[in-house]
mmCIF file as gemmi writes it, N, C-alpha and C atoms, coordinates in Angstrom:
data_model
loop_
_atom_site.group_PDB
_atom_site.id
_atom_site.type_symbol
_atom_site.label_atom_id
_atom_site.label_alt_id
_atom_site.label_comp_id
_atom_site.label_asym_id
_atom_site.label_entity_id
_atom_site.label_seq_id
_atom_site.pdbx_PDB_ins_code
_atom_site.Cartn_x
_atom_site.Cartn_y
_atom_site.Cartn_z
_atom_site.occupancy
_atom_site.B_iso_or_equiv
_atom_site.pdbx_formal_charge
_atom_site.auth_seq_id
_atom_site.auth_asym_id
_atom_site.pdbx_PDB_model_num
ATOM 1 N N . MET Axp A 1 ? -59.966 95.616 -19.16 1 0 ? 1 A 1
ATOM 2 C CA . MET Axp A 1 ? -60.089 96.639 -20.087 1 0 ? 1 A 1
ATOM 3 C C . MET Axp A 1 ? -61.325 97.509 -19.391 1 0 ? 1 A 1
ATOM 4 N N . THR Axp A 2 ? -61.086 99.096 -19.498 1 0 ? 2 A 1
ATOM 5 C CA . THR Axp A 2 ? -62.044 99.804 -18.751 1 0 ? 2 A 1
ATOM 6 C C . THR Axp A 2 ? -62.565 100.796 -19.639 1 0 ? 2 A 1
ATOM 7 N N . ALA Axp A 3 ? -62.099 101.213 -20.893 1 0 ? 3 A 1
ATOM 8 C CA . ALA Axp A 3 ? -62.855 101.929 -21.811 1 0 ? 3 A 1
ATOM 9 C C . ALA Axp A 3 ? -64.158 101.069 -22.353 1 0 ? 3 A 1
ATOM 10 N N . ASP Axp A 4 ? -64.661 102.069 -23.038 1 0 ? 4 A 1
ATOM 11 C CA . ASP Axp A 4 ? -65.691 101.295 -23.82 1 0 ? 4 A 1
ATOM 12 C C . ASP Axp A 4 ? -65.462 100.679 -25.065 1 0 ? 4 A 1
ATOM 13 N N . PRO Axp A 5 ? -66.104 99.645 -25.238 1 0 ? 5 A 1
ATOM 14 C CA . PRO Axp A 5 ? -65.678 98.761 -26.477 1 0 ? 5 A 1
ATOM 15 C C . PRO Axp A 5 ? -65.766 99.775 -27.785 1 0 ? 5 A 1
ATOM 16 N N . PRO Axp A 6 ? -65.184 99.581 -29.078 1 0 ? 6 A 1
ATOM 17 C CA . PRO Axp A 6 ? -64.895 100.46 -29.914 1 0 ? 6 A 1
ATOM 18 C C . PRO Axp A 6 ? -66.044 100.042 -30.961 1 0 ? 6 A 1
ATOM 19 N N . VAL Axp A 7 ? -66.949 99.153 -30.629 1 0 ? 7 A 1
ATOM 20 C CA . VAL Axp A 7 ? -67.913 98.488 -31.585 1 0 ? 7 A 1
ATOM 21 C C . VAL Axp A 7 ? -69.149 98.821 -30.733 1 0 ? 7 A 1
ATOM 22 N N . ASN Axp A 8 ? -70.342 98.574 -31.422 1 0 ? 8 A 1
ATOM 23 C CA . ASN Axp A 8 ? -71.635 98.913 -30.878 1 0 ? 8 A 1
ATOM 24 C C . ASN Axp A 8 ? -72.52 97.639 -31.469 1 0 ? 8 A 1
ATOM 25 N N . GLU Axp A 9 ? -73.671 97.283 -30.602 1 0 ? 9 A 1
ATOM 26 C CA . GLU Axp A 9 ? -74.373 95.966 -30.864 1 0 ? 9 A 1
ATOM 27 C C . GLU Axp A 9 ? -75.364 96.563 -32.222 1 0 ? 9 A 1
ATOM 28 N N . GLY Axp A 10 ? -75.276 95.612 -33.284 1 0 ? 10 A 1
ATOM 29 C CA . GLY Axp A 10 ? -75.887 95.75 -34.405 1 0 ? 10 A 1
ATOM 30 C C . GLY Axp A 10 ? -75.04 96.565 -35.514 1 0 ? 10 A 1
ATOM 31 N N . GLN Axp A 11 ? -74.081 96.904 -35.263 1 0 ? 11 A 1
ATOM 32 C CA . GLN Axp A 11 ? -72.979 97.738 -35.975 1 0 ? 11 A 1
ATOM 33 C C . GLN Axp A 11 ? -72.655 96.596 -37.1 1 0 ? 11 A 1
ATOM 34 N N . VAL Axp A 12 ? -72.536 97.127 -38.337 1 0 ? 12 A 1
ATOM 35 C CA . VAL Axp A 12 ? -71.808 96.239 -39.418 1 0 ? 12 A 1
ATOM 36 C C . VAL Axp A 12 ? -70.373 96.864 -40.078 1 0 ? 12 A 1
ATOM 37 N N . ILE Axp A 13 ? -69.586 96.006 -39.58 1 0 ? 13 A 1
ATOM 38 C CA . ILE Axp A 13 ? -68.039 96.466 -40.098 1 0 ? 13 A 1
ATOM 39 C C . ILE Axp A 13 ? -67.371 95.534 -41.014 1 0 ? 13 A 1
ATOM 40 N N . LYS Axp A 14 ? -66.185 96.023 -41.566 1 0 ? 14 A 1
ATOM 41 C CA . LYS Axp A 14 ? -65.382 95.173 -42.266 1 0 ? 14 A 1
ATOM 42 C C . LYS Axp A 14 ? -64.35 94.816 -41.55 1 0 ? 14 A 1
ATOM 43 N N . VAL Axp A 15 ? -63.796 93.435 -41.64 1 0 ? 15 A 1
ATOM 44 C CA . VAL Axp A 15 ? -62.705 92.722 -40.691 1 0 ? 15 A 1
ATOM 45 C C . VAL Axp A 15 ? -62.037 91.937 -41.591 1 0 ? 15 A 1
ATOM 46 N N . THR Axp A 16 ? -60.656 91.564 -41.029 1 0 ? 16 A 1
ATOM 47 C CA . THR Axp A 16 ? -60.103 90.617 -41.926 1 0 ? 16 A 1
ATOM 48 C C . THR Axp A 16 ? -59.927 89.453 -40.343 1 0 ? 16 A 1
ATOM 49 N N . ILE Axp A 17 ? -60.08 88.386 -40.633 1 0 ? 17 A 1
ATOM 50 C CA . ILE Axp A 17 ? -60.046 87.338 -39.695 1 0 ? 17 A 1
ATOM 51 C C . ILE Axp A 17 ? -58.605 87.309 -39.224 1 0 ? 17 A 1
ATOM 52 N N . ASP Axp A 18 ? -58.089 87.408 -38.033 1 0 ? 18 A 1
ATOM 53 C CA . ASP Axp A 18 ? -56.766 86.835 -37.752 1 0 ? 18 A 1
ATOM 54 C C . ASP Axp A 18 ? -56.295 85.471 -37.726 1 0 ? 18 A 1
ATOM 55 N N . THR Axp A 19 ? -57.053 84.683 -37.022 1 0 ? 19 A 1
ATOM 56 C CA . THR Axp A 19 ? -56.834 83.472 -36.611 1 0 ? 19 A 1
ATOM 57 C C . THR Axp A 19 ? -58.214 82.638 -36.433 1 0 ? 19 A 1
ATOM 58 N N . ALA Axp A 20 ? -57.894 81.302 -36.644 1 0 ? 20 A 1
ATOM 59 C CA . ALA Axp A 20 ? -59.21 80.348 -36.426 1 0 ? 20 A 1
ATOM 60 C C . ALA Axp A 20 ? -59.212 80.01 -34.886 1 0 ? 20 A 1
ATOM 61 N N . GLY Axp A 21 ? -60.23 80.14 -34.214 1 0 ? 21 A 1
ATOM 62 C CA . GLY Axp A 21 ? -60.413 79.762 -32.915 1 0 ? 21 A 1
ATOM 63 C C . GLY Axp A 21 ? -61.31 78.242 -32.608 1 0 ? 21 A 1
ATOM 64 N N . PRO Axp A 22 ? -61.793 77.953 -31.889 1 0 ? 22 A 1
ATOM 65 C CA . PRO Axp A 22 ? -62.402 76.614 -31.781 1 0 ? 22 A 1
ATOM 66 C C . PRO Axp A 22 ? -63.928 76.607 -32.415 1 0 ? 22 A 1
ATOM 67 N N . ALA Axp A 23 ? -64.304 75.309 -32.927 1 0 ? 23 A 1
ATOM 68 C CA . ALA Axp A 23 ? -65.239 75.236 -33.288 1 0 ? 23 A 1
ATOM 69 C C . ALA Axp A 23 ? -66.025 76.115 -34.486 1 0 ? 23 A 1
ATOM 70 N N . GLY Axp A 24 ? -65.007 76.414 -35.499 1 0 ? 24 A 1
ATOM 71 C CA . GLY Axp A 24 ? -65.385 77.488 -36.362 1 0 ? 24 A 1
ATOM 72 C C . GLY Axp A 24 ? -65.368 78.938 -36.426 1 0 ? 24 A 1
ATOM 73 N N . ILE Axp A 25 ? -65.103 79.418 -35.206 1 0 ? 25 A 1
ATOM 74 C CA . ILE Axp A 25 ? -65.253 80.572 -34.873 1 0 ? 25 A 1
ATOM 75 C C . ILE Axp A 25 ? -63.711 81.46 -35.058 1 0 ? 25 A 1
ATOM 76 N N . GLY Axp A 26 ? -63.906 82.53 -36.005 1 0 ? 26 A 1
ATOM 77 C CA . GLY Axp A 26 ? -62.709 83.046 -36.341 1 0 ? 26 A 1
ATOM 78 C C . GLY Axp A 26 ? -62.704 84.335 -35.499 1 0 ? 26 A 1
ATOM 79 N N . LEU Axp A 27 ? -61.416 84.631 -35.361 1 0 ? 27 A 1
ATOM 80 C CA . LEU Axp A 27 ? -61.011 85.821 -34.442 1 0 ? 27 A 1
ATOM 81 C C . LEU Axp A 27 ? -60.355 86.845 -34.972 1 0 ? 27 A 1
ATOM 82 N N . ALA Axp A 28 ? -60.997 88.065 -34.837 1 0 ? 28 A 1
ATOM 83 C CA . ALA Axp A 28 ? -60.646 89.434 -35.515 1 0 ? 28 A 1
ATOM 84 C C . ALA Axp A 28 ? -60.53 90.254 -34.216 1 0 ? 28 A 1
ATOM 85 N N . HIS Axp A 29 ? -59.798 91.601 -34.665 1 0 ? 29 A 1
ATOM 86 C CA . HIS Axp A 29 ? -59.633 92.42 -33.796 1 0 ? 29 A 1
ATOM 87 C C . HIS Axp A 29 ? -60.119 93.862 -34.289 1 0 ? 29 A 1
ATOM 88 N N . VAL Axp A 30 ? -60.634 94.792 -33.44 1 0 ? 30 A 1
ATOM 89 C CA . VAL Axp A 30 ? -60.907 96.103 -33.733 1 0 ? 30 A 1
ATOM 90 C C . VAL Axp A 30 ? -60.112 96.939 -32.644 1 0 ? 30 A 1
ATOM 91 N N . GLU Axp A 31 ? -59.032 97.769 -33.114 1 0 ? 31 A 1
ATOM 92 C CA . GLU Axp A 31 ? -58.182 98.166 -32.043 1 0 ? 31 A 1
ATOM 93 C C . GLU Axp A 31 ? -57.56 97.026 -31.241 1 0 ? 31 A 1
ATOM 94 N N . ASP Axp A 32 ? -57.876 96.857 -30.172 1 0 ? 32 A 1
ATOM 95 C CA . ASP Axp A 32 ? -57.239 95.809 -29.208 1 0 ? 32 A 1
ATOM 96 C C . ASP Axp A 32 ? -58.278 95.027 -28.791 1 0 ? 32 A 1
ATOM 97 N N . TYR Axp A 33 ? -59.628 95.222 -29.247 1 0 ? 33 A 1
ATOM 98 C CA . TYR Axp A 33 ? -60.789 94.64 -29.004 1 0 ? 33 A 1
ATOM 99 C C . TYR Axp A 33 ? -60.833 93.368 -29.8 1 0 ? 33 A 1
ATOM 100 N N . VAL Axp A 34 ? -61.265 92.217 -29.206 1 0 ? 34 A 1
ATOM 101 C CA . VAL Axp A 34 ? -61.328 91.088 -29.828 1 0 ? 34 A 1
ATOM 102 C C . VAL Axp A 34 ? -63.107 90.601 -30.304 1 0 ? 34 A 1
ATOM 103 N N . LEU Axp A 35 ? -62.911 90.172 -31.575 1 0 ? 35 A 1
ATOM 104 C CA . LEU Axp A 35 ? -64.312 90.094 -32.198 1 0 ? 35 A 1
ATOM 105 C C . LEU Axp A 35 ? -64.293 88.37 -32.279 1 0 ? 35 A 1
ATOM 106 N N . TYR Axp A 36 ? -65.313 87.629 -31.937 1 0 ? 36 A 1
ATOM 107 C CA . TYR Axp A 36 ? -65.443 86.222 -32.269 1 0 ? 36 A 1
ATOM 108 C C . TYR Axp A 36 ? -66.444 86.131 -33.447 1 0 ? 36 A 1
ATOM 109 N N . VAL Axp A 37 ? -66.069 85.753 -34.432 1 0 ? 37 A 1
ATOM 110 C CA . VAL Axp A 37 ? -66.817 85.615 -35.755 1 0 ? 37 A 1
ATOM 111 C C . VAL Axp A 37 ? -67.132 84.471 -36.043 1 0 ? 37 A 1
ATOM 112 N N . HIS Axp A 38 ? -68.331 83.922 -35.883 1 0 ? 38 A 1
ATOM 113 C CA . HIS Axp A 38 ? -69.037 82.776 -35.933 1 0 ? 38 A 1
ATOM 114 C C . HIS Axp A 38 ? -69.111 82.605 -37.81 1 0 ? 38 A 1
ATOM 115 N N . GLY Axp A 39 ? -68.492 81.139 -38.018 1 0 ? 39 A 1
ATOM 116 C CA . GLY Axp A 39 ? -68.574 80.908 -39.286 1 0 ? 39 A 1
ATOM 117 C C . GLY Axp A 39 ? -67.708 81.453 -40.201 1 0 ? 39 A 1
ATOM 118 N N . ALA Axp A 40 ? -66.631 81.79 -39.726 1 0 ? 40 A 1
ATOM 119 C CA . ALA Axp A 40 ? -65.431 82.668 -40.202 1 0 ? 40 A 1
ATOM 120 C C . ALA Axp A 40 ? -64.087 81.982 -40.286 1 0 ? 40 A 1
ATOM 121 N N . SER Axp A 41 ? -63.376 81.926 -41.396 1 0 ? 41 A 1
ATOM 122 C CA . SER Axp A 41 ? -62.012 81.336 -41.349 1 0 ? 41 A 1
ATOM 123 C C . SER Axp A 41 ? -60.68 82.328 -41.461 1 0 ? 41 A 1
ATOM 124 N N . ALA Axp A 42 ? -59.59 81.901 -40.965 1 0 ? 42 A 1
ATOM 125 C CA . ALA Axp A 42 ? -58.553 82.695 -40.885 1 0 ? 42 A 1
ATOM 126 C C . ALA Axp A 42 ? -58.149 82.905 -42.518 1 0 ? 42 A 1
ATOM 127 N N . GLY Axp A 43 ? -57.715 84.597 -42.335 1 0 ? 43 A 1
ATOM 128 C CA . GLY Axp A 43 ? -57.544 85.101 -43.546 1 0 ? 43 A 1
ATOM 129 C C . GLY Axp A 43 ? -58.661 85.651 -44.358 1 0 ? 43 A 1
ATOM 130 N N . GLN Axp A 44 ? -59.543 85.584 -43.763 1 0 ? 44 A 1
ATOM 131 C CA . GLN Axp A 44 ? -61.179 85.934 -44.704 1 0 ? 44 A 1
ATOM 132 C C . GLN Axp A 44 ? -61.259 87.307 -44.467 1 0 ? 44 A 1
ATOM 133 N N . THR Axp A 45 ? -61.669 88.161 -45.377 1 0 ? 45 A 1
ATOM 134 C CA . THR Axp A 45 ? -62.053 89.313 -44.959 1 0 ? 45 A 1
ATOM 135 C C . THR Axp A 45 ? -63.41 89.461 -45.26 1 0 ? 45 A 1
ATOM 136 N N . CYS Axp A 46 ? -64.288 89.846 -44.616 1 0 ? 46 A 1
ATOM 137 C CA . CYS Axp A 46 ? -65.763 90.243 -44.601 1 0 ? 46 A 1
ATOM 138 C C . CYS Axp A 46 ? -66.477 90.967 -44.012 1 0 ? 46 A 1
ATOM 139 N N . LYS Axp A 47 ? -67.612 91.382 -44.007 1 0 ? 47 A 1
ATOM 140 C CA . LYS Axp A 47 ? -68.57 92.237 -43.194 1 0 ? 47 A 1
ATOM 141 C C . LYS Axp A 47 ? -69.194 91.597 -41.98 1 0 ? 47 A 1
ATOM 142 N N . VAL Axp A 48 ? -69.142 91.913 -41.039 1 0 ? 48 A 1
ATOM 143 C CA . VAL Axp A 48 ? -69.689 90.979 -39.846 1 0 ? 48 A 1
ATOM 144 C C . VAL Axp A 48 ? -70.755 92.391 -39.222 1 0 ? 48 A 1
ATOM 145 N N . LYS Axp A 49 ? -71.506 91.548 -38.506 1 0 ? 49 A 1
ATOM 146 C CA . LYS Axp A 49 ? -72.493 92.341 -37.797 1 0 ? 49 A 1
ATOM 147 C C . LYS Axp A 49 ? -72.286 91.926 -36.328 1 0 ? 49 A 1
ATOM 148 N N . ILE Axp A 50 ? -72.4 93.019 -35.483 1 0 ? 50 A 1
ATOM 149 C CA . ILE Axp A 50 ? -71.912 92.727 -33.871 1 0 ? 50 A 1
ATOM 150 C C . ILE Axp A 50 ? -73.127 92.125 -33.539 1 0 ? 50 A 1
ATOM 151 N N . LYS Axp A 51 ? -73.463 90.884 -32.759 1 0 ? 51 A 1
ATOM 152 C CA . LYS Axp A 51 ? -74.298 90.666 -32.331 1 0 ? 51 A 1
ATOM 153 C C . LYS Axp A 51 ? -74.646 90.843 -30.65 1 0 ? 51 A 1
ATOM 154 N N . LYS Axp A 52 ? -73.568 90.72 -30.141 1 0 ? 52 A 1
ATOM 155 C CA . LYS Axp A 52 ? -73.576 90.82 -28.279 1 0 ? 52 A 1
ATOM 156 C C . LYS Axp A 52 ? -72.201 91.6 -27.838 1 0 ? 52 A 1
ATOM 157 N N . ILE Axp A 53 ? -72.321 92.504 -27.121 1 0 ? 53 A 1
ATOM 158 C CA . ILE Axp A 53 ? -71.005 93.107 -26.576 1 0 ? 53 A 1
ATOM 159 C C . ILE Axp A 53 ? -70.692 92.444 -24.997 1 0 ? 53 A 1
ATOM 160 N N . HIS Axp A 54 ? -69.481 92.514 -25.042 1 0 ? 54 A 1
ATOM 161 C CA . HIS Axp A 54 ? -69.218 91.706 -23.531 1 0 ? 54 A 1
ATOM 162 C C . HIS Axp A 54 ? -68.078 92.804 -23.095 1 0 ? 54 A 1
ATOM 163 N N . ARG Axp A 55 ? -67.267 92.61 -22.031 1 0 ? 55 A 1
ATOM 164 C CA . ARG Axp A 55 ? -66.508 93.574 -21.5 1 0 ? 55 A 1
ATOM 165 C C . ARG Axp A 55 ? -65.148 93.493 -22.241 1 0 ? 55 A 1
ATOM 166 N N . THR Axp A 56 ? -64.633 92.145 -22.605 1 0 ? 56 A 1
ATOM 167 C CA . THR Axp A 56 ? -63.295 92.098 -23.271 1 0 ? 56 A 1
ATOM 168 C C . THR Axp A 56 ? -63.568 91.676 -24.626 1 0 ? 56 A 1
ATOM 169 N N . TYR Axp A 57 ? -64.579 91.317 -24.966 1 0 ? 57 A 1
ATOM 170 C CA . TYR Axp A 57 ? -64.657 90.81 -26.411 1 0 ? 57 A 1
ATOM 171 C C . TYR Axp A 57 ? -66.243 90.903 -26.906 1 0 ? 57 A 1
ATOM 172 N N . ALA Axp A 58 ? -66.533 90.643 -28.229 1 0 ? 58 A 1
ATOM 173 C CA . ALA Axp A 58 ? -67.953 90.71 -29.08 1 0 ? 58 A 1
ATOM 174 C C . ALA Axp A 58 ? -68.21 89.642 -29.546 1 0 ? 58 A 1
ATOM 175 N N . ASP Axp A 59 ? -69.306 89.286 -29.749 1 0 ? 59 A 1
ATOM 176 C CA . ASP Axp A 59 ? -69.882 87.979 -30.723 1 0 ? 59 A 1
ATOM 177 C C . ASP Axp A 59 ? -70.294 88.868 -31.778 1 0 ? 59 A 1
ATOM 178 N N . ALA Axp A 60 ? -69.918 88.113 -33.213 1 0 ? 60 A 1
ATOM 179 C CA . ALA Axp A 60 ? -70.271 88.654 -34.55 1 0 ? 60 A 1
ATOM 180 C C . ALA Axp A 60 ? -70.88 87.673 -35.124 1 0 ? 60 A 1
ATOM 181 N N . GLU Axp A 61 ? -71.118 88.007 -36.449 1 0 ? 61 A 1
ATOM 182 C CA . GLU Axp A 61 ? -71.525 86.989 -37.651 1 0 ? 61 A 1
ATOM 183 C C . GLU Axp A 61 ? -71.542 87.64 -38.829 1 0 ? 61 A 1
ATOM 184 N N . VAL Axp A 62 ? -71.137 86.602 -39.753 1 0 ? 62 A 1
ATOM 185 C CA . VAL Axp A 62 ? -70.626 87.268 -41.298 1 0 ? 62 A 1
ATOM 186 C C . VAL Axp A 62 ? -72.164 87.434 -41.892 1 0 ? 62 A 1
ATOM 187 N N . VAL Axp A 63 ? -71.966 88.546 -42.36 1 0 ? 63 A 1
ATOM 188 C CA . VAL Axp A 63 ? -73.061 89.008 -43.247 1 0 ? 63 A 1
ATOM 189 C C . VAL Axp A 63 ? -73.018 89.45 -44.653 1 0 ? 63 A 1
ATOM 190 N N . GLY Axp A 64 ? -71.582 89.257 -44.981 1 0 ? 64 A 1
ATOM 191 C CA . GLY Axp A 64 ? -71.244 89.479 -46.518 1 0 ? 64 A 1
ATOM 192 C C . GLY Axp A 64 ? -69.868 89.643 -46.645 1 0 ? 64 A 1
């Protein structure tokens, strides 16, 4: 991925968790960018806060 990520650190967005990953981490997507959402489960729609941006993914946490 060469383009800038479609999210910013500290941003709060609404997402739907697509699948469950390891250790209770849900996976969501914004455009084709992956969000690892700590404490989320598959099928859940929630507001998340972007905690850390990486080149191909971001870490996020549920805030509502």
